[in-house]
C-alpha positions in Angstrom: 34.5 -10.8 59.7 32.6 -13.7 61.0 31.7 -16.8 58.6 28.1 -16.1 59.4 28.4 -12.6 58.2 30.1 -13.6 54.9 27.5 -16.2 54.3 24.7 -13.5 54.8 26.4 -11.2 52.5 27.1 -13.8 49.9 23.3 -14.5 49.9 22.4 -11.0 49.9 24.5 -10.1 46.9 23.3 -13.3 45.1 19.7 -12.1 45.6 20.4 -8.6 44.6 22.1 -9.9 41.3 19.1 -11.9 40.9 16.9 -8.8 41.2 19.0 -6.6 39.0 18.9 -9.4 36.3 15.0 -9.5 36.4 14.8 -5.8 36.2 17.1 -5.6 33.2 15.2 -8.1 31.4 11.8 -6.4 32.0 13.5 -3.0 30.9 14.8 -5.0 27.9 11.4 -6.3 27.1 9.6 -3.0 27.8 11.9 -1.3 25.4 11.5 -3.9 22.7 7.6 -3.8 23.4 7.8 0.1 22.8 9.5 0.0 19.6 7.0 -2.6 18.0 4.1 -0.3 19.2 5.8 2.6 17.5 6.1 0.6 14.4 2.6 -0.7 14.6 1.4 2.9 15.1 3.0 3.9 11.7 1.6 0.9 10.1 -1.8 1.6 11.1 -1.5 5.4 9.9 -0.1 4.2 6.7 -3.3 1.8 6.2 -5.5 4.9 7.4 -3.9 7.0 4.6 -3.9 4.3 2.0 -7.9 3.3 2.9 -7.0 -0.2 4.3 -7.5 0.3 7.7 -11.5 -0.2 8.0 -11.4 -3.3 6.2 -8.8 -4.6 8.4 -10.4 -3.6 11.5 -13.7 -5.4 10.2 -11.7 -8.5 9.6 -10.4 -8.5 13.0 -13.9 -7.5 14.7 -12.4 -4.4 15.9 -13.7 -0.6 15.5 -11.5 2.5 15.3 -12.4 3.1 18.7 -10.6 -0.1 19.6 -7.4 0.9 17.7 -5.6 2.7 20.6 -6.3 -0.2 23.1 -5.3 -2.8 20.7 -1.9 -0.6 19.9 -1.5 -0.1 23.9 -1.8 -4.0 24.2 0.8 -4.7 21.4 2.8 -6.9 21.6 2.1 -7.9 25.1 -1.5 -9.3 24.8 -0.6 -12.4 23.0 2.1 -13.4 25.7 -0.4 -12.5 28.5 -3.3 -14.7 26.6 -0.8 -17.6 26.4 0.4 -17.2 30.0 -3.1 -17.0 31.3 -4.0 -20.3 29.5 -1.1 -22.1 30.6 -2.1 -21.0 34.2 -5.5 -22.1 33.9 -4.6 -25.4 32.3 -6.0 -24.7 28.6 -3.8 -26.2 26.1 -4.1 -23.0 23.7 -2.2 -24.8 20.8 -5.1 -27.4 20.9 -8.1 -25.4 20.9 -9.9 -26.5 17.6 -12.5 -23.9 17.0 -10.7 -20.9 14.7 -13.5 -18.5 16.0 -13.0 -19.1 19.9 -9.2 -18.4 19.1 -9.9 -15.4 17.1 -12.5 -14.2 20.2 -9.9 -15.0 22.9 -7.2 -12.8 20.8 -9.5 -10.0 20.3 -10.6 -9.6 23.8 -7.1 -9.8 25.1 -5.9 -7.4 22.5 -8.1 -4.4 23.5 -8.3 -5.5 27.5 -8.0 -2.7 29.9 -7.1 -4.9 32.7 -3.4 -5.9 31.5 -1.9 -4.7 34.7 -4.0 -6.8 36.9 -3.4 -9.6 34.6 0.3 -9.3 34.8 0.2 -9.0 38.6 -2.2 -12.1 38.8 0.3 -14.0 36.7 3.6 -13.1 38.6 1.4 -14.1 42.1 1.3 -17.5 41.2 -2.3 -17.9 42.2 -4.8 -20.1 40.2 -8.1 -18.4 41.2 -9.3 -14.7 41.1 -8.8 -14.3 37.3 -12.7 -14.0 36.9 -12.5 -10.7 38.8 -10.9 -9.1 35.9 -10.5 -11.3 32.7 -13.0 -10.7 30.2 -11.9 -14.1 28.7 -12.6 -16.0 31.9 -16.1 -17.6 30.8 -14.4 -18.7 27.6 -11.4 -20.2 29.5 -14.0 -22.2 31.7 -16.0 -23.4 28.7 -12.6 -24.5 27.1 -11.8 -26.4 30.1 -15.3 -28.0 30.4 -14.9 -29.0 27.1 -11.4 -30.5 27.5 -12.5 -32.5 30.5 -15.5 -33.9 28.5 -13.3 -35.6 25.7 
């Protein structure tokens, strides 16, 4: 076998190993997320049985109709929210208005565009989020305030 072919085979093997490692990491995360969603579903069922669900939902600004979307987004939504903030150069940890943070979190928690969000974040793009992200206007306002200070 020629040296050129060996070099190509070594590069292909390294690329394949990286790809396998990435898939394995995503699968591990997906399994962990599934377990956490199952636990959350059980906790919500217990709150429903004991009468604690409605007050909690009221505190979170959610309705019973939001519960399934909330569970579906758990625990990925906070990761996506932080990744989106980072991509848009919003310093999430330094947002001073607690009401804005709660609204960002609530909106992301029940968002139906997580798939598009994930794809957009993986793409490396910096534009296009306004086409799907219900928090885009809030992020724009936050960025406007950050540049004002």
